[in-house]
C-alpha positions in Angstrom: 0.0 0.0 0.0 1.1 3.6 -0.7 1.5 5.9 2.2 -0.3 9.2 1.3 1.7 11.1 3.9 5.1 10.2 2.2 6.6 13.0 0.2 6.8 12.7 -3.6 10.2 11.9 -5.1 11.8 14.9 -6.6 13.5 14.5 -10.0 17.3 15.0 -10.0 18.4 18.3 -11.2 19.7 18.6 -14.8 18.9 15.1 -16.0 18.7 16.1 -19.7 21.6 15.2 -21.9 22.9 18.1 -23.9 22.5 17.7 -27.7 26.3 17.8 -28.2 26.8 14.9 -25.8 24.0 12.9 -27.5 25.5 13.4 -30.9 28.9 12.2 -29.8 27.5 9.0 -28.3 26.7 7.5 -31.8 29.3 5.1 -33.2 28.5 5.7 -36.9 30.0 8.6 -38.8 27.9 11.7 -39.4 25.7 11.5 -42.5 27.3 12.8 -45.7 26.2 16.2 -47.0 23.2 16.1 -49.3 23.9 15.3 -53.0 22.0 16.2 -56.1 19.7 13.7 -57.8 22.1 13.4 -60.8 25.1 12.7 -58.6 23.2 10.1 -56.6 22.0 8.4 -59.8 25.5 8.4 -61.2 26.9 6.9 -58.0 24.2 4.2 -58.1 25.0 3.3 -61.7 28.7 3.0 -61.0 28.0 0.8 -58.0 25.6 -1.4 -60.0 28.1 -1.7 -62.8 30.8 -2.9 -60.5 28.5 -5.4 -58.8 27.4 -6.7 -62.2 31.0 -7.2 -63.3 31.8 -9.1 -60.2 28.8 -11.3 -60.5 29.5 -12.0 -64.2 33.1 -12.9 -63.5 32.0 -15.3 -60.8 29.2 -16.8 -62.9 31.2 -17.1 -66.2 32.9 -20.5 -65.5 29.6 -22.0 -64.4 27.7 -20.7 -67.4 30.4 -21.9 -69.8 30.4 -25.4 -68.3 26.6 -25.5 -68.4 26.6 -24.5 -72.1 29.2 -27.1 -72.9 27.2 -29.8 -71.1 24.0 -28.6 -72.9 25.8 -28.8 -76.3 27.0 -32.3 -75.5 23.5 -33.4 -74.4 21.8 -32.1 -77.5 24.5 -33.7 -79.8 24.2 -37.0 -78.0 20.4 -37.1 -78.0 20.3 -36.1 -81.7 22.7 -38.8 -82.8 21.2 -41.4 -80.5 17.7 -40.6 -81.8 18.7 -40.8 -85.4 20.7 -43.9 -85.2 18.4 -45.7 -82.9 15.4 -45.0 -85.2 17.4 -46.2 -88.2 18.6 -49.3 -86.4 15.1 -50.1 -85.1 13.6 -49.5 -88.6 16.2 -51.7 -90.2 15.5 -54.6 -87.7 11.8 -54.6 -88.1 11.7 -54.3 -91.9 11.1 -57.5 -93.8 13.9 -58.8 -95.9 12.2 -58.0 -99.2 12.0 -54.3 -98.3 15.7 -54.3 -97.2 16.6 -55.9 -100.6 14.5 -53.3 -102.4 16.2 -50.4 -100.6 19.6 -51.8 -101.4 18.9 -52.4 -105.1 17.3 -48.9 -105.4 20.2 -47.2 -103.8 22.7 -49.1 -106.1 20.7 -48.1 -109.2 20.4 -44.5 -108.0 24.1 -44.3 -107.6 24.8 -45.7 -111.0 22.3 -43.3 -112.6 24.0 -40.3 -110.8 27.4 -41.4 -112.0 26.3 -41.7 -115.6 24.7 -38.3 -115.6 27.9 -36.8 -114.0 30.0 -38.6 -116.7 27.9 -37.2 -119.5 28.1 -33.7 -118.1 31.9 -33.9 -117.8 32.4 -35.3 -121.4 33.2 -32.6 -124.0 30.2 -31.6 -126.1 30.5 -32.9 -129.7 30.0 -30.5 -132.4 26.5 -30.9 -133.8 26.4 -27.9 -136.1 25.1 -24.4 -135.5 22.7 -23.8 -132.7 19.1 -23.1 -133.8 18.1 -19.5 -134.1 15.9 -18.1 -131.5 12.6 -16.5 -132.6 
């Protein structure tokens, strides 16, 4: 219980901290003087550029390795798909179809060789060319 006859406590004299002492008690340096918008924007761009260069240098080896692995994977899958499809197609075809492909390929090669030989042979003189109308 509170005794109503007890005197009230008196605050100590001069308990306020002077503004100079309060300012000195901070551990951080004083704020820089105000800058213009253009100066602040230019500083921000320089800082962003430096950060981006550091990040790019750190990421470049990883990106290069990832692209190399991706190129290998695409090449491997393309070759595997093409040759697997051909090998499977070759295995499931009947012998008659295989023989037909073989004979057709042989005749096509012979025809191509005869056309190439005819084009390479010197043209025989067959008289004057017909006049154009």
